[in-house]
Every structure is written in C-alpha cells, then in structure tokens.
Legacy VTK file of the C-alpha trace (Angstrom):
# vtk DataFile Version 3.0
C-alpha trace
ASCII
DATASET POLYDATA
POINTS 166 float
-1.811 40.860 -4.404
-3.423 44.494 -3.946
-5.297 44.578 -0.815
-8.999 45.443 -1.275
-9.547 44.148 -4.950
-11.776 40.952 -5.902
-11.105 38.440 -8.089
-13.353 37.037 -10.527
-12.990 33.262 -11.467
-14.721 32.361 -15.073
-14.541 29.282 -17.070
-16.554 26.583 -18.577
-18.473 24.927 -15.681
-16.449 21.565 -14.353
-13.234 24.181 -14.992
-12.874 24.473 -10.939
-14.144 27.878 -10.018
-16.241 26.992 -6.852
-13.672 24.394 -5.941
-10.529 26.806 -6.692
-12.621 29.484 -5.811
-13.172 28.606 -2.007
-9.766 27.421 -1.588
-8.328 30.946 -3.065
-10.314 32.586 -0.719
-9.507 30.600 2.206
-5.715 31.812 1.105
-6.543 35.297 1.046
-8.856 35.635 3.888
-11.231 37.057 1.572
-15.501 36.243 1.366
-16.359 33.629 -1.372
-19.353 34.300 -3.440
-20.580 31.713 -5.846
-22.982 33.904 -8.046
-25.323 30.871 -9.302
-25.920 30.296 -5.381
-26.880 33.834 -5.126
-29.316 33.348 -8.078
-30.892 30.247 -6.352
-31.484 31.951 -3.471
-33.141 35.136 -5.036
-35.396 32.555 -6.657
-35.779 30.286 -4.719
-35.093 27.651 -6.354
-32.044 25.441 -8.618
-30.449 26.753 -11.264
-32.472 23.750 -13.767
-35.910 24.828 -12.342
-35.576 28.369 -13.110
-34.169 27.301 -16.705
-37.139 25.051 -17.079
-39.654 27.878 -16.124
-37.801 31.102 -17.469
-36.111 29.640 -20.132
-32.480 30.781 -21.261
-33.346 33.946 -22.044
-35.393 35.020 -18.669
-32.492 33.137 -16.636
-29.653 35.062 -18.813
-31.964 38.281 -17.222
-32.047 37.174 -13.879
-28.260 35.961 -14.008
-27.128 39.257 -15.348
-29.418 41.437 -12.608
-27.677 39.348 -10.052
-23.937 39.543 -11.639
-24.308 43.318 -12.087
-25.555 43.863 -8.294
-22.399 42.470 -6.431
-20.011 44.628 -5.353
-17.816 43.224 -2.622
-14.628 44.248 -1.243
-12.101 41.420 -1.267
-13.825 39.003 -2.578
-13.435 35.916 -4.659
-16.105 35.341 -6.913
-17.242 32.743 -8.754
-19.800 33.587 -11.623
-21.751 30.891 -13.622
-20.401 29.542 -16.897
-23.032 31.701 -19.362
-22.436 34.879 -17.034
-19.778 35.938 -19.903
-22.726 36.386 -22.574
-23.546 39.730 -20.968
-21.334 42.230 -21.476
-22.739 44.369 -19.010
-22.182 41.804 -16.476
-18.591 41.433 -17.471
-17.496 44.797 -17.726
-18.970 45.275 -14.402
-16.406 42.450 -12.886
-13.425 43.689 -14.844
-14.501 47.299 -13.013
-14.567 45.603 -9.458
-10.900 43.164 -9.629
-9.258 41.013 -11.704
-10.971 38.394 -14.109
-9.114 35.190 -14.270
-9.858 32.822 -16.780
-9.206 29.088 -15.598
-9.155 27.286 -18.938
-9.392 23.838 -19.567
-9.330 22.159 -22.963
-12.500 20.833 -24.610
-11.462 16.800 -23.681
-10.836 17.510 -19.983
-14.151 19.781 -19.769
-16.074 17.024 -21.167
-14.122 14.690 -18.934
-15.410 16.142 -15.934
-19.123 17.399 -16.721
-21.771 14.642 -16.238
-25.341 15.533 -17.225
-25.383 19.147 -18.148
-29.287 19.217 -17.539
-28.562 18.114 -13.942
-25.872 21.197 -13.725
-28.042 23.545 -15.166
-25.739 24.520 -18.243
-27.544 26.255 -20.510
-27.707 24.910 -24.094
-30.241 25.951 -27.342
-31.615 23.519 -28.832
-29.453 20.757 -30.543
-26.067 22.761 -29.000
-23.765 20.275 -28.410
-21.158 20.776 -25.096
-18.602 21.358 -28.083
-20.404 23.581 -29.675
-20.703 25.683 -26.578
-17.230 25.386 -25.531
-16.359 26.850 -28.976
-18.785 29.237 -28.707
-17.860 30.589 -25.258
-13.755 30.045 -25.203
-13.284 33.637 -27.105
-14.973 34.905 -24.698
-13.738 34.102 -22.030
-10.251 35.162 -23.438
-11.868 38.361 -24.094
-12.447 39.191 -21.083
-10.082 37.824 -18.874
-7.074 39.770 -17.200
-5.250 36.600 -16.589
-5.537 33.122 -18.415
-4.445 30.001 -16.155
-4.242 26.312 -18.132
-5.264 24.082 -15.643
-5.532 20.467 -17.923
-3.787 18.031 -15.855
-3.494 19.914 -12.498
-4.736 18.638 -9.177
-6.969 21.388 -7.532
-4.047 22.291 -5.249
-1.674 22.648 -7.938
-4.155 24.961 -9.984
-4.499 27.004 -6.688
-0.376 27.661 -6.562
-1.039 28.530 -10.312
-3.778 31.000 -9.554
-1.870 32.755 -6.578
1.331 32.810 -8.389
-0.474 34.806 -11.056
-2.075 37.140 -9.055
LINES 1 167
166 0 1 2 3 4 5 6 7 8 9 10 11 12 13 14 15 16 17 18 19 20 21 22 23 24 25 26 27 28 29 30 31 32 33 34 35 36 37 38 39 40 41 42 43 44 45 46 47 48 49 50 51 52 53 54 55 56 57 58 59 60 61 62 63 64 65 66 67 68 69 70 71 72 73 74 75 76 77 78 79 80 81 82 83 84 85 86 87 88 89 90 91 92 93 94 95 96 97 98 99 100 101 102 103 104 105 106 107 108 109 110 111 112 113 114 115 116 117 118 119 120 121 122 123 124 125 126 127 128 129 130 131 132 133 134 135 136 137 138 139 140 141 142 143 144 145 146 147 148 149 150 151 152 153 154 155 156 157 158 159 160 161 162 163 164 165
C-alpha cells in the first residue's frame, strides 16, 4: 500500500462502492469522496432531479466536470456507476490513483437494486438493467487496475479482499 495514492472504486450501482469505500477509507485513515454527493451539492438537487431536468447528456457533462475536478491526496473515491462513459474522467482517475472494479454478477446486481429511477440510474429509453450491465461491464474491466469479485461476499469479507489486493 503506497502512501499518497488514491483508490477509486468503480462498478455497477449496488456493487458496494459507497459502503466498502467508507470502510476502506477508515481502514487506511483516508478521506472518502462520493462524487454523486459532490454532484448533488454542486447542483443543489438530487441525482434523479438533475437527470429529469437536464437529461442523460446534461447529467453526464456535469458528472464529467465533477469527476475530472477531483484531485485529492490519500482518498478513497467512489464515482457513480456511469462515470465510465467518460474516457476523460476515467483517464484522470487512472492518473491520480488505482482503479478498483468491484465486480458483481448480473443476478446479484438485479437482486440488490430496487427502483432504478429512485437510485438515479441512467437508462436510455427502453434499456433494461441487463442491457446496461452488458454495456458497462467491458468498460469497467477496461479501466480497472484491479478487479475484485464480490459475489456472495458480506461487506466485511469484500473489504478484506480489497485490502489484500491493494
């Protein structure tokens, strides 16, 4: 584990980025940054309200701006699941730290996620969760320095697995 390095957790909504991220930050005595919260603070609105008002593209522009503007020292960063659509943001994350993909099977993802609209998940018209999963998975794999399978793991075990791989 290098000092001064950031860890960026990517993965589908429900993969545990925020939960594991907070615990990982505690374990390392690092700052924890949830970029969805930064977006909400910047806009003064909930994610789903921003998406309703600005549409998917408008939301993505705000997301990219926020993600590329994050440059902490010694932080665990959890960007939203759609961050991987911005190569600019992902290259930035790869430059400022190690990108860790928390991989969850489609079945487990579907089980964990309730109402996608409530969660502010970006879906195109007629797109299913399975379509989204299949579209995003290769991108998560492409940008990750480390891939960790979290299927069937309790949060504590998933955290242990992440720590072992740093």
